[in-house]
C-alpha positions as CSV (number, residue, x, y, z in Angstrom):
1,M,7.1,-11.5,10.6
2,K,9.3,-12.1,13.6
3,T,9.0,-9.1,15.3
4,K,8.1,-9.4,18.7
5,T,4.9,-8.9,19.9
6,N,5.8,-5.5,22.1
7,D,7.0,-4.2,18.8
8,L,4.3,-4.6,17.0
9,P,1.9,-1.0,16.4
10,T,-1.3,-0.9,16.8
11,I,-4.0,-1.0,14.4
12,S,-7.1,0.6,14.0
13,I,-9.1,-0.9,11.0
14,V,-11.8,2.2,9.9
15,M,-14.6,0.4,8.7
16,P,-17.5,2.8,7.2
17,V,-20.8,0.5,6.9
18,F,-24.7,0.8,5.7
19,N,-26.8,-2.0,5.4
20,E,-24.2,-4.8,5.0
21,E,-26.0,-7.5,6.9
22,K,-25.1,-10.3,4.4
23,K,-21.5,-9.8,3.8
24,I,-20.2,-8.0,7.1
25,E,-19.6,-11.5,9.3
26,A,-17.1,-12.8,6.6
27,C,-15.2,-9.4,7.1
28,L,-15.3,-8.9,11.0
29,K,-14.4,-12.9,11.4
30,S,-11.5,-12.6,8.9
31,I,-10.1,-9.8,11.3
32,R,-10.4,-11.8,14.5
33,E,-8.8,-15.0,13.1
34,Q,-5.7,-13.1,12.3
35,D,-2.6,-14.4,14.1
36,Y,-1.6,-10.5,14.6
37,P,-2.4,-9.7,18.4
38,Q,-5.9,-9.2,18.5
39,E,-5.5,-6.6,21.8
40,K,-3.6,-4.7,19.1
41,I,-6.5,-4.2,16.6
42,E,-9.0,-1.9,17.2
43,I,-12.1,-2.2,14.6
44,V,-13.7,1.3,14.1
45,F,-17.3,0.3,12.8
46,V,-18.7,3.4,11.5
47,D,-22.4,2.8,10.9
48,D,-24.6,5.3,8.6
49,D,-27.6,4.3,10.1
50,S,-28.0,1.4,9.0
51,T,-31.9,-0.5,8.9
52,D,-30.5,-4.0,8.9
53,K,-28.4,-6.2,11.4
54,S,-25.4,-5.1,10.3
55,V,-24.7,-3.1,14.2
56,E,-26.4,-6.4,15.8
57,T,-24.0,-8.8,13.6
58,A,-20.7,-6.4,14.7
59,R,-21.1,-6.2,18.3
60,K,-20.1,-10.0,18.0
61,Y,-16.7,-9.2,17.5
62,K,-15.9,-6.8,19.8
63,I,-16.0,-3.1,17.5
64,K,-15.9,0.1,18.7
65,L,-18.9,1.9,17.1
66,V,-19.1,5.3,15.9
67,R,-22.5,6.8,14.3
68,N,-22.3,8.7,11.4
69,G,-25.8,9.7,10.0
70,K,-24.6,11.6,7.2
71,H,-24.9,9.5,4.4
72,D,-21.7,10.2,2.9
73,Y,-19.1,7.3,2.8
74,D,-16.2,9.9,2.7
75,I,-17.3,11.4,6.0
76,G,-17.8,8.2,7.6
77,K,-14.1,7.4,7.3
78,S,-12.9,11.1,8.7
79,L,-15.2,9.9,11.7
80,G,-13.2,7.1,12.1
81,I,-9.8,8.1,11.5
82,E,-10.7,10.9,14.4
83,N,-12.0,8.0,16.5
84,S,-8.9,5.4,16.4
85,K,-6.4,5.0,18.6
86,G,-3.9,3.1,16.4
87,E,-0.5,3.9,15.5
88,C,-1.7,2.5,11.7
89,I,-4.8,2.9,9.9
90,M,-6.4,0.3,7.6
91,F,-9.6,1.1,5.1
92,L,-11.3,-2.2,4.8
93,D,-15.1,-2.4,3.4
94,G,-17.7,-4.2,4.7
95,D,-17.9,-6.2,1.2
96,N,-13.7,-7.2,1.7
97,I,-12.5,-10.4,3.5
98,L,-8.8,-11.1,4.4
99,T,-7.5,-14.1,3.2
100,R,-5.2,-15.4,5.0
101,K,-4.3,-15.4,8.8
102,D,-1.3,-14.1,8.6
103,W,-2.8,-10.9,6.1
104,I,-2.1,-8.0,8.5
105,C,1.4,-9.3,9.8
106,R,2.0,-9.3,5.9
107,I,0.6,-5.5,4.9
108,I,2.5,-4.2,8.4
109,E,6.0,-5.8,7.9
110,P,7.0,-3.3,5.1
111,L,6.3,-0.5,7.5
112,L,8.5,-1.7,9.9
113,K,11.4,-2.9,7.5
114,E,11.4,0.1,5.7
115,K,12.1,3.5,7.7
116,S,11.2,5.5,4.6
117,V,7.7,3.5,3.5
118,I,4.3,5.4,5.0
119,G,1.5,3.1,3.1
120,A,0.8,0.0,1.9
121,G,-1.8,-1.9,-0.3
122,P,-2.3,-5.4,-1.4
123,V,-1.7,-6.1,-5.3
124,W,-4.2,-8.8,-6.3
125,F,-7.9,-9.5,-5.8
126,K,-8.5,-12.9,-4.3
127,Y,-10.3,-15.3,-7.0
128,N,-12.8,-17.3,-6.6
129,K,-14.6,-19.8,-9.3
130,N,-17.9,-20.1,-8.0
131,D,-18.4,-15.9,-7.2
132,A,-21.0,-13.8,-9.1
133,F,-19.8,-13.1,-12.8
134,F,-19.2,-9.4,-12.4
135,D,-17.4,-9.8,-9.1
136,R,-15.2,-12.8,-11.3
137,Y,-14.5,-10.0,-13.7
138,A,-13.8,-7.1,-11.2
139,T,-11.3,-9.8,-9.6
140,L,-9.4,-10.8,-12.3
141,F,-8.6,-7.6,-14.1
142,G,-8.3,-5.9,-10.5
143,I,-10.3,-3.1,-10.9
144,T,-13.8,-1.7,-9.8
145,D,-13.1,0.8,-13.1
146,P,-11.6,-0.3,-16.3
147,L,-10.8,3.4,-17.0
148,T,-7.8,3.2,-14.1
149,I,-6.3,0.6,-16.6
150,Y,-6.3,2.9,-19.7
151,L,-5.1,5.9,-18.1
152,K,-2.4,4.0,-16.1
153,K,-4.1,4.7,-12.4
154,R,-4.5,1.4,-11.2
155,D,-3.6,-0.1,-7.9
156,R,-4.3,-3.7,-8.4
157,L,-2.6,-6.2,-10.6
158,M,-4.4,-8.4,-13.3
159,L,-4.6,-12.0,-11.7
160,W,-2.0,-13.2,-14.0
161,E,0.5,-10.2,-13.8
162,K,3.3,-11.0,-11.1
163,K,5.4,-8.0,-11.4
164,W,4.3,-4.3,-10.2
165,K,4.7,-2.1,-13.6
166,V,2.0,0.4,-12.7
167,T,4.7,2.7,-11.1
168,P,8.8,1.8,-11.3
169,A,9.4,-0.8,-8.3
170,E,12.0,-3.0,-6.1
171,D,10.9,-6.5,-5.9
172,K,11.9,-6.9,-2.4
173,G,10.8,-10.4,-2.4
174,D,7.5,-10.0,-0.3
175,Y,6.6,-6.9,-1.4
176,F,7.3,-4.1,-4.0
177,L,9.0,-1.2,-3.1
178,T,7.7,2.1,-5.2
179,E,8.0,5.5,-5.2
180,F,4.5,7.5,-6.3
181,T,5.0,11.2,-7.7
182,K,1.9,13.6,-8.4
183,K,1.6,12.3,-12.0
184,N,2.2,8.5,-11.6
185,M,-0.1,8.1,-8.4
186,P,-2.4,5.3,-9.0
187,T,-6.1,4.9,-7.3
188,I,-4.6,4.1,-3.8
189,G,-5.9,3.8,-0.5
190,S,-8.7,2.0,-0.1
191,V,-9.8,-2.5,0.0
192,G,-6.8,-2.8,2.8
193,F,-4.7,-0.1,2.1
194,T,-2.8,0.6,5.4
195,I,-0.9,3.9,6.6
196,K,0.8,5.3,9.7
197,K,-1.4,7.0,11.3
198,E,1.2,10.2,12.0
199,Y,1.7,10.6,8.4
200,L,-2.4,10.5,7.9
201,L,-3.0,13.3,10.5
202,K,-0.9,15.6,8.2
203,T,-3.7,15.6,5.4
204,N,-6.8,17.5,5.4
205,Y,-8.6,14.2,5.8
206,Q,-11.5,16.4,7.8
207,P,-14.7,16.7,7.4
208,A,-14.6,13.8,4.6
209,F,-11.6,11.6,3.8
210,S,-11.0,11.5,0.4
211,H,-8.2,8.5,-0.3
212,L,-6.9,10.0,-3.4
213,D,-6.7,13.7,-2.1
214,C,-4.7,12.5,1.2
215,V,-2.4,10.5,-0.5
216,Q,-1.4,13.3,-3.4
217,D,-1.5,15.9,0.3
218,L,1.5,13.5,1.4
219,I,3.3,13.1,-1.9
220,L,3.4,17.1,-2.2
221,Q,4.7,16.9,1.1
222,G,7.6,14.7,0.1
223,Y,6.2,11.2,1.5
224,N,6.4,9.3,-1.8
225,K,7.8,5.9,-0.7
226,Y,4.8,3.0,-0.5
227,A,5.0,-1.2,-0.6
228,M,3.1,-2.8,-2.9
229,V,2.8,-6.0,-1.0
230,K,2.2,-9.8,-2.6
231,L,-1.3,-10.6,-1.0
232,D,-4.5,-10.5,-2.1
233,I,-7.9,-9.4,-0.7
234,I,-11.6,-10.8,-1.3
235,H,-13.6,-7.9,-2.7
236,L,-17.0,-8.3,-3.3
237,H,-18.1,-6.0,-5.6
238,S,-21.0,-6.3,-7.8
239,S,-23.0,-9.9,-8.4
240,S,-24.3,-8.0,-11.5
241,F,-23.5,-5.7,-14.6
242,K,-26.5,-3.3,-13.1
243,D,-24.9,-2.9,-9.9
244,F,-21.0,-2.7,-11.5
245,L,-22.5,0.5,-13.6
246,G,-24.5,1.9,-10.7
247,K,-21.5,1.9,-8.0
248,L,-19.3,3.6,-11.0
249,K,-22.3,5.9,-11.6
250,R,-22.4,7.1,-7.8
251,N,-18.8,7.2,-7.9
252,L,-18.7,9.8,-10.3
253,N,-21.7,11.7,-9.1
254,I,-19.9,12.0,-5.7
255,F,-16.9,13.3,-7.6
256,T,-18.9,16.0,-9.8
257,R,-20.6,17.3,-6.7
258,D,-17.2,17.9,-5.0
259,Y,-15.3,18.9,-7.6
260,G,-14.6,22.1,-6.5
261,K,-13.4,20.7,-3.1
262,R,-11.1,18.0,-4.4
263,R,-7.6,18.8,-4.6
264,Y,-6.7,15.4,-6.7
265,K,-7.8,16.2,-10.3
266,W,-6.4,12.9,-12.4
267,E,-3.3,14.0,-13.8
268,S,-3.8,13.2,-17.3
269,T,-3.8,15.2,-20.5
270,L,-6.5,15.8,-22.5
271,G,-4.5,13.5,-25.3
272,E,-4.1,11.0,-22.5
273,K,-7.6,11.0,-21.9
274,A,-8.9,10.9,-25.7
275,L,-6.6,7.8,-26.0
276,A,-8.1,5.8,-22.9
277,A,-11.4,6.5,-24.4
278,L,-10.3,5.8,-27.5
279,A,-9.4,2.4,-26.0
280,M,-11.8,1.6,-24.4
281,A,-14.7,2.2,-27.1
282,T,-13.2,0.5,-30.0
283,F,-12.9,-3.1,-28.0
284,I,-9.6,-4.1,-30.0
285,V,-7.4,-3.6,-26.8
286,P,-9.8,-4.8,-24.1
287,F,-10.3,-7.7,-26.4
288,Y,-6.5,-8.1,-26.3
289,H,-6.5,-7.8,-22.2
290,S,-9.3,-10.6,-22.2
291,M,-7.6,-12.8,-24.5
292,R,-4.2,-12.6,-22.6
293,G,-6.2,-12.9,-19.3
294,Y,-8.1,-16.2,-20.9
295,I,-5.0,-18.1,-22.0
296,K,-3.6,-17.7,-18.4
297,I,-6.6,-18.6,-16.3
298,R,-9.5,-20.0,-18.4
299,D,-12.8,-18.2,-17.1
300,I,-15.3,-16.4,-19.7
301,A,-15.6,-13.7,-17.3
302,W,-12.6,-12.1,-19.0
303,F,-14.6,-11.7,-22.1
304,A,-17.2,-9.1,-20.3
305,H,-14.1,-6.6,-20.2
306,P,-14.7,-4.9,-24.0
307,F,-18.6,-4.5,-23.6
308,V,-17.8,-2.9,-19.7
309,C,-15.6,-0.8,-21.4
310,F,-17.6,0.5,-24.0
311,A,-20.7,0.7,-21.6
312,V,-18.7,2.8,-19.4
313,I,-16.6,5.1,-21.4
314,V,-20.5,6.1,-23.4
315,T,-21.5,6.5,-19.7
316,Y,-18.7,8.6,-18.4
317,V,-18.9,11.1,-21.4
318,K,-22.8,11.5,-21.1
319,M,-22.8,11.9,-17.5
320,L,-20.0,14.6,-17.8
321,L,-21.6,16.2,-21.0
322,M,-24.6,16.9,-18.5
323,W,-22.5,18.2,-15.4
324,K,-20.8,20.7,-17.9
325,I,-23.9,21.9,-19.3
326,G,-25.8,21.8,-15.8
327,L,-22.7,24.3,-14.5
328,R,-23.1,26.7,-17.3
329,K,-26.3,27.0,-16.6
């Protein structure tokens, strides 16, 4: 990017953290090694009363420390937005690592080139054959929840995919230019997602920030143009199946807990949900995706997919039934 330094926007990186001592240094180091002007990068470190050395480690990287204390991730993001000063907001987690020194320059580029674009995100997770098995699985499929594949709501590509086909898009060379609707909106808004703050402030981001709610708020106001940038990002999501499934359960518990407050309701018909559940539970379609991926990249982690899909759909059905019964009682 050849934009003059003075013309580059300031960026606030909102990072909610709880006990990320083992991962946080790699994340912060990748930010401070960027060739984007460091005086234009603000790291808003929102600590949720960590009991390890997360804060002590982070202080070495010139952070703005904000205390959460509510033990709620979404409240942490809201506090981060409230305490940010940048013209753009980027959302990173403690288990994310930027993969190249021009990463921020690349993610900012479409926001400068395309006047109508208000937000941008990377399209792949970064693959490392030495990562834990389930980290590789999540990376290969570009997911943290396989349901997003079969409901057509995913915000990342599988590692072998080179074209953005989740929503209609125009290939602009370094990024795909796309428009979201309430119906086709993917689960975008985290893990490197970057947005112009002036638009984020038009959403109902307080007292808790839900990235799906806020992106939908903007779409309904007519701000629907986004760039999916040809970048990858490291996401050290799960070291084991127990960890992977545990995070899904946690997210579903939060979703059901806050259901009455949430504005985004997963715009899918009952028939679409039934077909997604059927595809996940019958092994055939997930196994096809595993085989197709394995032909491109020889890693047996692809073949976790049919078993993960089956376990996830059974878990979701069980938890949702228990939730519905609880509501009736």
